[in-house]
Every structure is written in structure tokens, then in C-alpha cells.
Steps between C-alpha positions, in 0.01 A plus 500: 500500500846576360697245302738452796204412725381248243832324464698594809878541507554136401281552197729774379784245513305250289385294797149444635365751749486383862123459502517285184742245649416178684528521877865491603622157612760449779802457267415821314454682832842377613663626178328836543615515861859453377463794263365721778788396728756599237323829437475574874838675502553874467821466295344261251196724462727799433699302243180392326372857499824619341470228235134582436592865440777432249430147370861374519801587718844366586607418856705821505197706399280322754761565772492870417118499500462349846828618657636156583815296440508264203531188717177585683316583177627185330380291795150648476493463122584131541199451726277672244652295218444175693125575506509602131390853589814647342689381193842595367698513180872533446647763268879467509607554860170651605191319620171678444203428728132541421168402651408164348126505565275804444270379780769603751472865399122490541531331839743761632285779357190364675685445827640853493148627437389328821755684712446835329121500517391714794233356728146639467446819705242337728718193570273254318611281218 
């Protein structure tokens, strides 16, 4: 068993592994559902991936990364900020954005793994 298997992605962020937590109650499930709804957007996922690769970017840099107008990027960043997935800091006239919670990077990494993993050759799981 590797250390990641023992702790899970949450464990690497200083939180208990999934199997070590109490069974999820309805309010926690609703909060988690809200996170998944916000993440269920291709633009937001691309913005988060760009931030995960470079740690911190301005709106201008994020626009260049994803090939979108600043108004569209700002709108998506606001949605991510509202859920405390992304945080910002001001430096003069520039606002720098970063991923606020390391669990988000692990979640996207695991989700991407699911879509990249080829099915078994015999069609079984």
C-alpha cells in the first residue's frame, strides 16, 4: 500500500481520508453537490487547470491561456470565488488568482484519470 492509498487525496491536504470520515449527512451531500455543479463546466475546469499549472495568474493571463474574453473569464472566476475554490489578491491594478484549496487539484486530477483510463480489453471492469 502506498502512502496515497493510506491517506487518499484528502489526506495529502491535511484532511481525513474518505474511508476515515463519518457517513455523509444530507447537508454535507448538498454542499458537495454544489461543488460538483460549479466544476461541471468546461471553461471553469480549463481555468483551474491553468491555475494548477502555474499557481497564480491574472485575468489577462488566464484569458490568453483559455482563448476567451476577459468578461467571460471574470464571470467564471466569480463563480469559482463564490464557492471558495479560487481566491484572489490585488497587486496595484492587477488581481492575481490562485486555487484556494489543494483538494480541488486532486479532485480534477482524479476525474481526469477517469476519462483517460482505457477500458479493459475484454470489456469487464
